[in-house]
C-alpha positions in Angstrom: -23.1 -23.9 38.4 -21.3 -21.3 36.1 -21.2 -23.0 33.0 -18.7 -20.6 31.8 -15.5 -22.4 30.4 -12.3 -21.2 32.3 -9.9 -18.7 29.9 -7.0 -19.9 29.0 -4.5 -16.8 29.3 -2.9 -15.0 26.2 0.3 -15.9 25.7 2.8 -12.8 25.9 3.6 -11.3 22.4 6.9 -10.2 21.4 7.2 -6.9 20.1 9.7 -7.7 17.7 7.7 -10.5 16.5 5.5 -7.9 14.9 7.8 -5.4 13.5 8.7 -5.5 9.6 11.7 -6.7 8.8 14.6 -3.8 9.0 16.3 -2.9 5.5 19.9 -4.8 4.7 20.9 -1.8 2.7 23.9 -0.2 3.7 24.8 3.4 2.1 27.8 4.1 1.2 29.9 6.5 3.0 31.0 8.7 0.4 29.8 8.9 -3.5 32.8 10.5 -6.2 29.9 12.2 -8.0 28.6 14.3 -5.0 30.4 17.6 -5.5 29.3 18.4 -8.8 25.4 17.8 -8.0 23.0 20.7 -6.8 22.9 20.9 -2.8 19.5 21.1 -0.7 18.9 21.9 2.2 15.8 23.8 2.4 12.1 23.2 1.1 12.5 26.1 -1.2 15.5 23.8 -2.8 13.6 20.7 -2.5 10.9 22.0 -4.9 13.4 23.6 -7.5 15.3 20.3 -7.8 12.0 18.0 -8.1 13.0 14.4 -9.1 16.8 15.2 -9.7 19.7 14.0 -8.4 21.3 15.8 -5.6 23.3 16.2 -2.2 20.8 16.6 0.4 22.3 18.5 3.8 20.7 18.4 7.4 20.0 16.4 10.3 19.2 12.6 10.7 16.5 12.0 12.6 14.2 9.0 13.8 10.8 9.7 12.3 7.3 8.5 13.1 5.8 7.3 9.8 2.4 6.6 11.5 -0.3 7.8 9.1 -2.3 9.2 12.1 0.3 10.4 14.9 -0.6 10.6 18.2 1.4 12.0 21.1 4.1 10.0 22.2 5.9 9.5 18.7 6.2 5.6 18.0 9.9 4.9 16.1 9.8 1.8 14.6 12.3 2.1 12.1 11.9 4.8 9.5 14.3 7.9 9.4 14.3 11.4 8.2 16.7 14.4 7.2 15.4 17.4 8.7 16.3 20.5 6.9 17.8 23.2 7.9 13.9 25.6 7.8 12.4 22.3 9.8 10.9 20.4 6.3 11.7 16.4 6.9 12.6 14.4 3.7 12.3 10.7 4.3 14.5 8.1 3.7 12.8 6.2 1.1 8.8 6.4 0.8 7.5 5.0 3.7 6.1 1.6 2.4 9.6 1.4 0.2 11.4 -2.2 1.2 14.4 -0.6 2.4 12.5 2.5 4.4 12.8 0.5 7.9 16.4 1.8 8.1 19.2 -0.8 10.0 19.4 -0.1 13.4 23.2 0.3 13.4 22.6 3.0 11.0 20.3 5.3 13.1 22.6 4.4 15.9 25.9 6.1 13.9 23.8 9.4 12.6 21.1 10.2 15.0 20.7 13.7 15.8 24.0 14.0 13.6 24.5 16.4 10.4 24.6 14.3 7.3 24.7 14.7 3.2 23.1 12.4 1.3 23.0 11.8 -2.1 20.0 10.8 -4.1 16.9 11.6 -6.3 14.5 13.5 -4.3 10.6 14.1 -4.1 8.8 16.7 -3.0 5.8 15.1 -2.5 6.9 11.1 -2.2 5.0 9.1 -4.5 1.8 6.9 -3.4 3.1 2.9 -2.7 2.3 1.0 -6.3 0.2 -1.6 -4.2 -2.3 1.0 -3.8 -4.0 2.3 -0.4 -2.9 5.2 1.8 0.5 6.5 1.5 2.0 9.5 3.2 3.0 12.4 0.8 6.0 13.6 2.4 9.2 14.5 0.4 11.7 11.8 0.2 14.4 10.5 -1.4 14.9 7.7 -3.2 17.8 5.7 -5.1 20.3 6.4 -2.5 24.0 6.7 -3.4 25.6 7.4 -0.6 25.2 8.8 3.2 28.1 9.9 5.4 28.3 12.5 8.4 29.2 16.2 7.5 
């Protein structure tokens, strides 16, 4: 006779229940002062304009924001701009409340040429809460995002 109790089957977990909420910040499709800002489309331009407001031009892509990345990539709402030389600049630091972009924005811009206006950082700032943070380049204080 077995002393084991019958095990309850585990409830199926919903993938969306464990995901962090997406940003509700809608980025404007234009910015009045954009033409007067320095244009950045490469790592060299990013380094030269570090911590300045710029017009960032590149391709809108989804971004795998895991610290330990393994294939296959996992896209959970982070987005970035891939510059002409391959440099990837995240929209907001990955820890920021607006880093998980709305699905409608991703659907509208994914793999398309865009311009983003905001303040660029050659190395993203660390989370104010501490802990591990990706140090990828990022753009913050975003004033607008639109197709080119």
